[in-house]
C-alpha positions in Angstrom: 167.3 93.6 114.5 165.2 90.5 114.3 163.3 91.7 117.4 162.7 95.1 115.8 161.2 93.6 112.7 158.9 91.4 114.7 157.8 94.4 116.7 157.2 96.4 113.5 155.3 93.6 111.6 152.8 92.1 114.1 150.2 89.8 113.0 147.5 91.7 111.0 144.1 90.9 112.5 141.4 89.4 110.4 139.3 92.5 110.8 141.6 95.5 111.3 138.8 97.9 111.7 137.0 96.2 114.6 139.0 97.8 117.3 138.6 101.2 115.7 134.8 100.6 115.4 134.4 99.7 119.1 136.3 102.8 120.1 134.2 104.9 117.8 131.0 103.8 119.5 131.7 106.2 122.3 132.5 109.2 120.1 129.0 110.1 119.0 128.2 110.9 115.4 125.4 109.9 113.1 124.5 106.3 113.0 122.5 105.0 110.0 119.2 105.0 112.0 119.8 108.6 113.1 120.5 109.6 109.5 117.3 108.0 108.3 115.2 109.7 111.1 116.8 113.0 110.2 116.0 112.5 106.5 112.4 111.6 107.2 112.0 114.9 109.0 114.3 117.1 106.9 114.4 115.8 103.4 113.1 118.5 101.1 111.2 116.2 98.8 109.3 114.7 101.8 108.5 118.2 103.0 107.1 119.0 99.6 104.8 115.9 99.9 103.6 117.2 103.3 102.6 120.5 101.6 100.8 118.6 98.8 99.0 116.5 101.4 97.9 119.7 103.2 96.8 121.2 99.9 94.8 118.1 98.9 93.1 118.1 102.3 91.8 121.6 101.8 90.7 120.7 98.3 88.6 117.9 99.8 87.1 120.4 102.3 86.5 122.8 99.4 84.6 120.1 97.5 82.6 119.2 100.6 81.6 122.8 101.2 79.3 122.7 98.2 77.0 120.4 100.3 76.5 123.2 102.8 74.0 126.0 102.3 75.3 128.7 100.0 74.3 132.1 101.4 74.8 135.5 99.7 73.8 139.1 100.3 73.4 141.4 97.3 72.8 145.1 97.0 72.3 147.3 93.9 71.7 151.0 93.4 70.6 152.5 90.1 70.3 156.2 89.2 68.4 156.8 86.0 69.4 159.9 84.2 66.4 159.4 82.0 63.7 157.0 83.1 63.1 154.3 80.5 59.8 154.3 78.6 57.3 151.5 78.2 55.1 151.1 75.1 51.4 150.6 76.0 48.5 150.0 73.6 46.3 153.0 73.0 43.1 151.0 73.9 43.7 151.4 77.6 43.2 155.2 77.3 40.6 155.2 74.6 42.9 155.6 71.6 42.6 152.2 69.8 45.3 151.4 67.2 47.8 153.8 68.8 51.0 153.1 70.6 51.5 155.2 73.7 55.0 155.7 75.2 54.9 156.0 78.9 57.8 156.5 81.4 57.5 154.1 84.3 59.5 154.0 87.5 61.6 156.4 89.5 65.0 157.9 89.1 66.5 156.2 92.2 66.2 152.4 92.7 67.9 150.7 95.7 67.8 146.9 96.0 68.8 144.8 99.1 68.4 141.0 99.0 69.6 137.8 100.7 69.7 134.4 99.0 70.1 130.9 100.5 70.5 127.9 98.1 70.9 124.3 99.2 71.9 121.4 97.0 69.4 118.6 97.6 70.5 116.1 95.0 73.6 116.3 92.8 75.1 112.9 92.0 78.0 114.4 90.2 79.0 116.5 93.2 78.9 113.4 95.5 81.4 111.6 93.2 83.6 114.7 93.1 83.8 114.5 96.9 84.9 110.9 96.7 87.6 111.9 94.1 88.9 114.6 96.5 89.1 112.1 99.4 90.9 109.6 97.2 93.4 112.2 96.1 94.3 112.8 99.8 95.0 109.1 100.1 97.0 109.2 96.8 99.2 112.0 98.1 99.9 110.0 101.3 100.9 107.0 99.3 103.3 109.1 97.2 104.8 110.5 100.4 105.3 106.9 101.6 107.0 105.9 98.4 109.3 108.9 98.6 110.2 107.9 102.2 111.0 104.4 100.9 113.3 105.9 98.2 114.9 108.3 100.7 115.6 105.4 103.2 117.1 103.4 100.3 119.3 106.2 99.0 120.5 107.2 102.5 121.4 103.6 103.4 123.4 103.1 100.2 125.3 106.4 100.6 125.9 105.7 104.3 127.5 102.4 103.4 129.5 104.0 100.7 131.0 106.4 103.3 131.6 103.5 105.6 133.4 101.6 102.9 135.6 104.6 102.0 136.4 105.4 105.7 137.4 101.7 106.3 139.7 101.8 103.2 141.2 105.0 104.5 142.0 103.4 107.8 143.6 100.4 106.1 145.7 102.9 104.1 146.8 104.7 107.3 147.8 101.4 108.9 149.8 100.2 105.9 151.4 103.7 105.7 152.5 103.5 109.3 154.1 100.2 108.8 155.8 101.4 105.7 157.2 104.5 107.5 158.6 102.2 110.3 160.1 99.9 107.7 161.7 102.8 106.0 163.5 103.8 109.1 164.8 100.3 109.6 165.9 99.8 106.0 167.7 103.2 106.2 169.6 102.0 109.3 170.4 98.8 107.4 171.7 100.7 104.4 173.9 102.8 106.6 175.3 99.6 108.1 175.8 98.1 104.6 173.3 95.3 105.3 170.8 96.5 102.6 170.8 98.3 99.2 169.8 101.9 98.7 167.4 100.8 96.0 165.3 99.0 98.6 165.0 102.3 100.4 163.9 104.1 97.2 161.2 101.4 96.5 159.8 101.8 100.0 159.6 105.5 99.5 157.7 105.0 96.2 155.2 102.9 98.1 154.8 105.5 100.8 154.2 108.2 98.2 151.6 106.1 96.4 149.8 105.5 99.7 149.8 109.3 100.4 148.2 109.9 97.0 145.6 107.2 97.7 144.9 108.8 101.0 144.3 112.2 99.4 141.9 110.6 96.9 140.0 108.9 99.6 139.7 112.0 101.8 138.2 113.9 98.7 135.8 111.0 98.0 134.6 110.9 101.6 134.2 114.7 101.6 131.9 114.4 98.5 130.0 111.4 99.8 129.3 113.1 103.1 128.0 116.3 101.4 125.8 114.1 99.2 124.5 112.4 102.3 123.8 115.7 104.0 121.8 116.8 100.9 119.7 113.6 101.1 118.9 114.0 104.8 118.3 117.7 104.5 121.2 118.9 106.6 123.0 122.2 105.8 126.2 121.5 103.9 128.2 123.7 106.2 127.3 121.7 109.3 129.9 119.3 110.8 129.0 115.7 110.1 130.6 112.4 111.1 129.1 108.9 110.7 129.1 106.3 113.5 128.6 102.6 113.2 129.1 99.5 115.3 130.9 96.4 114.4 127.7 94.4 113.9 126.5 96.9 111.2 129.5 95.9 109.1 130.6 92.3 109.9 127.4 90.5 111.0 126.0 88.5 108.2 123.5 85.6 108.1 123.4 82.5 105.9 119.6 82.4 105.8 118.2 83.6 102.5 114.5 84.1 101.8 112.7 82.6 98.9 110.8 84.5 96.3 107.6 85.8 98.0 104.9 88.3 97.3 105.5 92.0 97.5 103.7 94.9 99.0 105.3 97.7 96.9 103.8 101.2 97.5 104.3 102.0 93.8 101.7 99.4 93.0 99.3 100.8 95.6 99.7 104.2 93.9 98.8 102.8 90.5 95.8 101.0 92.0 94.6 104.2 93.7 95.0 106.1 90.4 92.9 103.4 88.7 90.3 103.7 91.5 90.1 107.5 91.0 89.6 107.1 87.3 86.8 104.7 88.0 85.1 107.3 90.2 85.7 110.0 87.5 83.9 107.7 85.1 80.9 107.4 87.5 81.0 111.2 87.9 80.7 111.8 84.2 77.8 109.3 84.0 76.0 111.1 86.9 76.1 114.3 84.9 73.3 112.8 82.8 71.1 112.9 85.9 69.1 115.9 87.1 70.3 118.3 89.8 67.8 119.5 92.4 68.3 122.4 94.8 66.2 124.4 97.1 66.0 128.3 97.2 65.0 130.8 99.8 65.4 134.5 98.9 64.1 137.8 100.2 64.8 141.5 99.8 63.7 145.1 100.0 63.5 147.7 97.2 63.4 151.4 97.5 62.2 153.7 94.7 62.1 157.5 94.7 62.6 160.4 92.3 64.6 162.0 95.1 67.3 160.1 96.9 66.0 160.6 100.3 65.6 157.3 102.1 62.5 157.3 104.2 60.2 154.7 105.7 58.3 154.7 102.5 58.3 153.7 99.7 60.1 150.4 100.5 58.7 147.2 99.0 59.6 143.7 100.3 59.6 140.3 98.6 60.2 136.7 99.7 60.5 133.7 97.4 60.8 129.9 98.2 61.3 127.4 95.5 63.0 124.5 93.9 65.4 124.4 91.0 65.6 121.3 88.8 68.2 121.2 86.0 67.9 118.2 83.6 70.8 118.0 81.1 69.6 116.9 77.6 72.4 117.2 75.1 76.0 118.4 75.4 77.3 117.5 71.9 78.6 114.1 73.2 81.1 115.9 75.5 80.5 113.5 78.5 80.6 110.4 76.3 83.9 111.4 74.8 85.3 112.2 78.3 84.3 108.8 79.5 86.1 107.1 76.6 89.2 109.1 77.4 89.1 107.9 81.0 88.6 104.3 80.0 91.8 104.5 77.9 93.6 106.0 80.9 92.4 103.1 83.0 93.6 100.6 80.4 97.1 102.3 80.4 97.3 101.9 84.2 96.5 98.2 83.9 99.5 97.9 81.5 101.7 99.8 84.0 100.6 97.5 86.9 101.5 94.4 84.9 104.8 95.9 83.9 105.6 96.9 87.5 104.7 93.4 88.8 107.1 91.8 86.3 109.8 94.4 87.3 109.3 93.7 91.0 109.4 90.0 90.5 112.7 90.3 88.6 114.2 92.7 91.1 113.3 90.4 94.0 114.9 87.3 92.3 118.0 89.4 91.4 118.3 90.7 94.9 118.1 87.2 96.5 120.6 85.9 94.0 122.9 88.9 94.7 122.6 88.3 98.5 123.6 84.7 98.1 126.5 85.5 95.8 127.7 88.2 98.2 127.6 85.8 101.1 129.6 83.3 99.2 132.1 86.0 98.1 132.5 87.1 101.7 133.6 83.7 102.8 136.0 83.5 99.8 137.4 86.9 100.6 137.8 85.9 104.2 139.8 82.9 103.2 141.9 85.0 100.8 142.6 87.4 103.6 143.7 84.6 106.0 146.1 83.3 103.3 147.4 86.7 102.4 148.0 87.4 106.1 149.8 84.0 106.5 152.0 84.6 103.4 152.8 88.1 104.6 154.0 86.9 108.0 156.0 84.0 106.5 157.6 86.4 104.0 158.7 88.7 106.7 160.4 85.9 108.6 162.2 84.8 105.4 163.3 88.4 104.7 164.6 88.8 108.3 166.7 85.7 107.8 168.0 87.1 104.5 166.6 84.3 102.4 164.4 86.5 100.1 164.5 89.9 98.5 162.5 92.9 99.7 160.5 92.7 96.5 158.7 89.6 97.9 157.8 91.6 101.0 156.3 94.3 98.9 154.3 91.9 96.8 152.8 90.1 99.8 152.1 93.4 101.5 150.3 94.6 98.4 148.3 91.4 98.3 147.4 91.7 101.9 146.3 95.3 101.4 144.1 94.5 98.4 142.6 91.5 100.3 141.6 93.7 103.2 140.0 96.2 100.9 138.2 93.5 98.9 136.9 92.0 102.1 135.5 95.3 103.4 133.9 96.1 100.1 132.2 92.7 99.9 130.8 93.2 103.4 129.4 96.5 102.3 128.0 94.9 99.1 126.2 92.3 101.3 124.5 95.1 103.3 123.5 96.8 100.1 122.1 93.6 98.8 120.0 93.2 101.9 118.6 96.8 101.4 117.9 96.0 97.7 115.9 92.8 98.7 113.8 94.7 101.2 113.1 97.4 98.7 112.1 94.9 96.0 109.6 93.4 98.4 108.2 96.7 99.6 109.4 96.0 103.2 112.2 98.5 103.6 110.2 101.1 105.4 109.1 98.7 108.2 112.1 96.5 108.4 115.0 98.9 108.2 116.0 98.1 111.8 116.7 94.5 110.7 119.5 95.9 108.5 121.0 98.4 111.0 120.8 96.2 114.1 
């Protein structure tokens, strides 16, 4: 019997999940890096940004097209039911003081013309092109910020799934030991060496573990579906995560100090401020004259009978310049400029607020990383103590020196210690992600986290 108990209760390893992780590496599935790559290509919000970038590119081209010659061809046909009259002075026909009504023209008039107009100088248009170009850059920055957020969210949810799966494996291991213990205690009860109440208490433990397993399976199911949504994968597709031992248990005791940050959200605010600055220049340029050149020509046919012949066609060609000089618009441009200056001021406030927020986030992330590292070491020590107590308690129980209750208590402590240790490891990885995000370095340094 002593040999059987020793066989059933082997020494729990410090990291129960490592053997399973190493075995899992050959099973395929989605590693964190693969999930992130999938998300950067399939996330719906990122795809929307791609569409917005394409739209802004064509808006820029639309704005630039106004610098090219504008060519148009026009045609017009008029059929006069009654030819309009023109009033002429009577002096031209020897009737001074009289007004003579004379019908002039023909019943059919056909006009064909072509017109080419080229902007020579329009300072407002030039600023508009700069705004369109800056809007393309702004859309690209917004896409980069969304990618940063997607990487952050995917990483956090991935680690949540990892934590739940590791807890589930601990539950399975403890359940297996409980089932084996149940069989041994039942044999001891039949031999009169143990009490039936001990058997009942083990059964309660087994039932509680089964309930916890069902809860974890449901949680993992929901977490995976959420992760699928983040990366843009159809919900009905099969999906399993895969990770190596280094992704979970490797930690470093080197912590960065508070440094600067290169947060894309700040770049977006700066770009918005630049665009408003260009808009202000554009409104000021509207006070300046606009010069354009014109070339136009056409043919006109007039006849009382609509019978197109070689005659009577008349041609015309005109070449000229057009100068438009704005004088007064009711202070519309001035009021627009003041609005833009207030918008610029508001962005300055947002930039300062964001800088304070980023500084606080970075300091909090560094502190959390240090705290998590210290907690990992404490949880590791607790796990070693719980494991040692559990082994010693088993030996005492085998010798009949203690009650089964003590075995249950130490087993529960060992179970909780393993779960706490796993969760603290996950918290450390999350803290690392938080730190990189607060510094604006997550997009380019994600491999340092998932190595």
